[in-house]
PyMOL commands that place a pseudoatom at each C-alpha (Angstrom):
pseudoatom trace, name=CA, resn=MET, resi=1, chain=A, elem=C, hetatm=0, pos=[55.839, 19.160, 81.384]
pseudoatom trace, name=CA, resn=ALA, resi=2, chain=A, elem=C, hetatm=0, pos=[57.235, 22.275, 79.741]
pseudoatom trace, name=CA, resn=ALA, resi=3, chain=A, elem=C, hetatm=0, pos=[55.237, 24.198, 77.172]
pseudoatom trace, name=CA, resn=CYS, resi=4, chain=A, elem=C, hetatm=0, pos=[56.181, 24.050, 73.516]
pseudoatom trace, name=CA, resn=PRO, resi=5, chain=A, elem=C, hetatm=0, pos=[58.203, 26.961, 72.165]
pseudoatom trace, name=CA, resn=LEU, resi=6, chain=A, elem=C, hetatm=0, pos=[56.075, 29.438, 70.253]
pseudoatom trace, name=CA, resn=VAL, resi=7, chain=A, elem=C, hetatm=0, pos=[56.955, 31.364, 67.110]
pseudoatom trace, name=CA, resn=SER, resi=8, chain=A, elem=C, hetatm=0, pos=[57.129, 35.148, 67.219]
pseudoatom trace, name=CA, resn=SER, resi=9, chain=A, elem=C, hetatm=0, pos=[53.439, 35.560, 66.322]
pseudoatom trace, name=CA, resn=GLY, resi=10, chain=A, elem=C, hetatm=0, pos=[52.459, 33.673, 69.473]
pseudoatom trace, name=CA, resn=ARG, resi=11, chain=A, elem=C, hetatm=0, pos=[51.190, 30.599, 67.628]
pseudoatom trace, name=CA, resn=ARG, resi=12, chain=A, elem=C, hetatm=0, pos=[52.875, 27.329, 66.900]
pseudoatom trace, name=CA, resn=SER, resi=13, chain=A, elem=C, hetatm=0, pos=[54.144, 26.977, 63.385]
pseudoatom trace, name=CA, resn=HIS, resi=14, chain=A, elem=C, hetatm=0, pos=[52.470, 24.238, 61.337]
pseudoatom trace, name=CA, resn=GLN, resi=15, chain=A, elem=C, hetatm=0, pos=[55.828, 22.556, 60.807]
pseudoatom trace, name=CA, resn=SER, resi=16, chain=A, elem=C, hetatm=0, pos=[57.060, 22.574, 64.396]
pseudoatom trace, name=CA, resn=ARG, resi=17, chain=A, elem=C, hetatm=0, pos=[55.964, 19.772, 66.678]
pseudoatom trace, name=CA, resn=CYS, resi=18, chain=A, elem=C, hetatm=0, pos=[56.629, 19.334, 70.349]
pseudoatom trace, name=CA, resn=HIS, resi=19, chain=A, elem=C, hetatm=0, pos=[58.161, 16.015, 71.312]
pseudoatom trace, name=CA, resn=PRO, resi=20, chain=A, elem=C, hetatm=0, pos=[59.393, 15.216, 74.781]
pseudoatom trace, name=CA, resn=ILE, resi=21, chain=A, elem=C, hetatm=0, pos=[63.158, 14.967, 74.966]
pseudoatom trace, name=CA, resn=GLY, resi=22, chain=A, elem=C, hetatm=0, pos=[64.360, 11.415, 74.590]
pseudoatom trace, name=CA, resn=ARG, resi=23, chain=A, elem=C, hetatm=0, pos=[61.335, 10.137, 72.669]
pseudoatom trace, name=CA, resn=SER, resi=24, chain=A, elem=C, hetatm=0, pos=[61.604, 9.073, 69.069]
pseudoatom trace, name=CA, resn=SER, resi=25, chain=A, elem=C, hetatm=0, pos=[59.245, 10.627, 66.549]
pseudoatom trace, name=CA, resn=THR, resi=26, chain=A, elem=C, hetatm=0, pos=[59.484, 7.750, 64.071]
pseudoatom trace, name=CA, resn=ARG, resi=27, chain=A, elem=C, hetatm=0, pos=[56.397, 5.701, 63.305]
pseudoatom trace, name=CA, resn=ILE, resi=28, chain=A, elem=C, hetatm=0, pos=[56.268, 1.922, 63.120]
pseudoatom trace, name=CA, resn=GLU, resi=29, chain=A, elem=C, hetatm=0, pos=[55.219, 1.338, 59.534]
pseudoatom trace, name=CA, resn=GLU, resi=30, chain=A, elem=C, hetatm=0, pos=[54.230, -2.297, 60.088]
pseudoatom trace, name=CA, resn=LEU, resi=31, chain=A, elem=C, hetatm=0, pos=[51.812, -1.203, 62.801]
pseudoatom trace, name=CA, resn=ASP, resi=32, chain=A, elem=C, hetatm=0, pos=[50.346, 1.431, 60.467]
pseudoatom trace, name=CA, resn=ALA, resi=33, chain=A, elem=C, hetatm=0, pos=[49.861, -1.250, 57.798]
pseudoatom trace, name=CA, resn=LEU, resi=34, chain=A, elem=C, hetatm=0, pos=[48.175, -3.548, 60.306]
pseudoatom trace, name=CA, resn=ARG, resi=35, chain=A, elem=C, hetatm=0, pos=[45.833, -0.755, 61.385]
pseudoatom trace, name=CA, resn=GLY, resi=36, chain=A, elem=C, hetatm=0, pos=[44.952, -0.119, 57.750]
pseudoatom trace, name=CA, resn=LEU, resi=37, chain=A, elem=C, hetatm=0, pos=[44.110, -3.786, 57.173]
pseudoatom trace, name=CA, resn=VAL, resi=38, chain=A, elem=C, hetatm=0, pos=[41.955, -3.865, 60.302]
pseudoatom trace, name=CA, resn=LEU, resi=39, chain=A, elem=C, hetatm=0, pos=[40.044, -0.776, 59.182]
pseudoatom trace, name=CA, resn=ALA, resi=40, chain=A, elem=C, hetatm=0, pos=[39.552, -2.276, 55.711]
pseudoatom trace, name=CA, resn=GLY, resi=41, chain=A, elem=C, hetatm=0, pos=[38.146, -5.452, 57.301]
pseudoatom trace, name=CA, resn=ILE, resi=42, chain=A, elem=C, hetatm=0, pos=[35.747, -3.468, 59.478]
pseudoatom trace, name=CA, resn=LEU, resi=43, chain=A, elem=C, hetatm=0, pos=[34.628, -1.497, 56.446]
pseudoatom trace, name=CA, resn=LEU, resi=44, chain=A, elem=C, hetatm=0, pos=[34.044, -4.687, 54.443]
pseudoatom trace, name=CA, resn=VAL, resi=45, chain=A, elem=C, hetatm=0, pos=[31.942, -6.280, 57.191]
pseudoatom trace, name=CA, resn=ASN, resi=46, chain=A, elem=C, hetatm=0, pos=[29.888, -3.101, 57.600]
pseudoatom trace, name=CA, resn=ILE, resi=47, chain=A, elem=C, hetatm=0, pos=[29.283, -2.827, 53.846]
pseudoatom trace, name=CA, resn=MET, resi=48, chain=A, elem=C, hetatm=0, pos=[28.029, -6.416, 53.803]
pseudoatom trace, name=CA, resn=ALA, resi=49, chain=A, elem=C, hetatm=0, pos=[25.764, -5.808, 56.804]
pseudoatom trace, name=CA, resn=PHE, resi=50, chain=A, elem=C, hetatm=0, pos=[24.294, -2.515, 55.595]
pseudoatom trace, name=CA, resn=ALA, resi=51, chain=A, elem=C, hetatm=0, pos=[23.719, -3.872, 52.071]
pseudoatom trace, name=CA, resn=SER, resi=52, chain=A, elem=C, hetatm=0, pos=[21.597, -6.724, 53.431]
pseudoatom trace, name=CA, resn=PRO, resi=53, chain=A, elem=C, hetatm=0, pos=[17.829, -6.321, 52.948]
pseudoatom trace, name=CA, resn=TYR, resi=54, chain=A, elem=C, hetatm=0, pos=[17.431, -7.839, 56.441]
pseudoatom trace, name=CA, resn=TYR, resi=55, chain=A, elem=C, hetatm=0, pos=[19.448, -5.099, 58.171]
pseudoatom trace, name=CA, resn=GLY, resi=56, chain=A, elem=C, hetatm=0, pos=[17.379, -3.364, 60.838]
pseudoatom trace, name=CA, resn=SER, resi=57, chain=A, elem=C, hetatm=0, pos=[14.326, -5.575, 60.333]
pseudoatom trace, name=CA, resn=GLY, resi=58, chain=A, elem=C, hetatm=0, pos=[14.971, -7.825, 63.321]
pseudoatom trace, name=CA, resn=VAL, resi=59, chain=A, elem=C, hetatm=0, pos=[15.022, -10.905, 61.081]
pseudoatom trace, name=CA, resn=ILE, resi=60, chain=A, elem=C, hetatm=0, pos=[18.222, -12.947, 60.878]
pseudoatom trace, name=CA, resn=ASP, resi=61, chain=A, elem=C, hetatm=0, pos=[19.819, -12.859, 57.439]
pseudoatom trace, name=CA, resn=PRO, resi=62, chain=A, elem=C, hetatm=0, pos=[19.759, -16.465, 56.111]
pseudoatom trace, name=CA, resn=GLN, resi=63, chain=A, elem=C, hetatm=0, pos=[23.213, -15.952, 54.603]
pseudoatom trace, name=CA, resn=PHE, resi=64, chain=A, elem=C, hetatm=0, pos=[24.699, -15.514, 58.097]
pseudoatom trace, name=CA, resn=ALA, resi=65, chain=A, elem=C, hetatm=0, pos=[22.289, -17.731, 60.069]
pseudoatom trace, name=CA, resn=ASP, resi=66, chain=A, elem=C, hetatm=0, pos=[24.722, -20.628, 60.503]
pseudoatom trace, name=CA, resn=VAL, resi=67, chain=A, elem=C, hetatm=0, pos=[27.706, -18.485, 61.507]
for i in range(1, 67): cmd.bond("trace and resi %d" % i, "trace and resi %d" % (i + 1))
show_as sticks, trace
zoom trace
């Protein structure tokens, strides 16, 4: 794999990006939206778990006992 071209100062410019020839640099927006929803769901479950007074006590939370 060839190295990325460098600017005259010897560092990459913040606007230049190296992409292999033949690869598209477009993002799949639907996949980004799906990832965002998954992260929001993980955050919601963690908020519910950490807000429980039973968290870390070793006792099963009665709210989630039948799940």
